C-alpha distance (Angstrom), angle and dihedral (degrees) to the residues before:
residue distance angle dihedral
M1 . . .
E2 3.75 . .
G3 3.80 93.2 .
F4 3.81 91.0 70.8
K5 3.80 118.3 89.0
A6 3.82 87.5 -140.2
H7 3.81 90.2 62.9
A8 3.82 91.9 84.4
V9 3.81 91.6 51.9
F10 3.79 92.6 53.3
Q11 3.80 90.9 46.5
E12 3.81 88.2 56.9
I13 3.82 91.4 47.5
N14 3.79 89.8 51.1
K15 3.81 91.0 48.7
K16 3.81 90.9 51.3
L17 3.81 90.7 49.1
Q18 3.80 91.7 49.8
E19 3.80 89.0 54.4
E20 3.81 101.1 40.8
G21 3.80 105.5 5.7
E22 3.80 99.7 128.7
Q23 3.80 90.2 57.7
F24 3.82 91.6 51.7
V25 3.82 93.2 45.3
K26 3.81 89.0 57.7
K27 3.81 92.6 45.0
I28 3.83 101.9 40.6
G29 3.81 107.9 23.1
G30 3.81 99.8 -172.5
V31 3.79 146.3 103.5
F32 3.80 117.8 -127.6
A33 3.79 130.7 -164.2
F34 3.80 122.6 -158.8
K35 3.78 117.8 -162.7
V36 3.80 109.6 -155.3
K37 3.80 118.0 -164.2
D38 3.80 133.8 -168.6
G39 3.79 96.6 38.5
P40 3.80 125.3 151.5
N41 3.81 110.5 -33.3
G42 3.82 89.7 1.3
Q43 3.80 93.3 -63.7
E44 3.80 124.8 158.9
A45 3.79 123.8 -143.8
V46 3.79 137.3 -177.4
W47 3.79 125.1 -144.3
Y48 3.78 120.8 -166.6
V49 3.78 124.4 -150.6
D50 3.80 110.5 -162.6
V51 3.79 112.0 -162.9
K52 3.78 93.7 154.7
N53 3.79 105.0 68.7
G54 3.79 130.6 55.7
R55 3.80 112.6 -38.6
G56 3.79 94.2 -25.0
C57 3.81 129.6 -112.8
A58 3.79 144.1 -161.7
F59 3.78 119.1 -133.1
F60 3.79 143.7 161.7
Q61 3.77 124.1 -118.7
G62 3.83 134.3 166.0
K63 3.82 128.3 -75.4
L64 3.79 120.9 -47.8
K65 3.81 138.1 151.6
I66 3.77 114.5 -134.6
T67 3.78 132.6 172.9
G68 3.73 123.2 -171.8
N69 3.75 156.7 161.1
M70 3.81 115.1 -51.2
G71 3.80 91.3 -157.6
M72 3.79 89.0 59.0
A73 3.80 91.2 46.0
M74 3.81 90.2 55.1
K75 3.81 88.7 61.5
L76 3.81 88.2 68.8
Q77 3.79 88.1 76.1
S78 3.79 87.8 77.5
L79 3.83 89.1 72.5
Q80 3.83 86.4 73.2
L81 3.78 96.2 -164.1
Q82 3.78 117.1 -163.0
P83 3.81 116.0 -125.2
A84 3.78 114.8 -104.3
K85 3.78 119.0 -103.7
A86 3.78 113.7 -99.3
K87 3.79 117.3 -108.4
L88 3.79 105.5 -134.5
């Protein structure tokens, strides 16, 4: 869903997981879903970040409502993503 501003963030997460995913799978061990609202034409989208299976990955898939464990969500901080460079 390239029309969403969040798309770039999840591309960076996926890149980080491709590089160091096995390490994060061992450390985090969870699957996360992010529901993003107010996209192009008012659309909603869900991105999944899988740091439980294999080397991990981030991917987009249809609409879905998910609630979860905040303790598990806090483990995402270990991804330590660098902020994107500003486009001036």
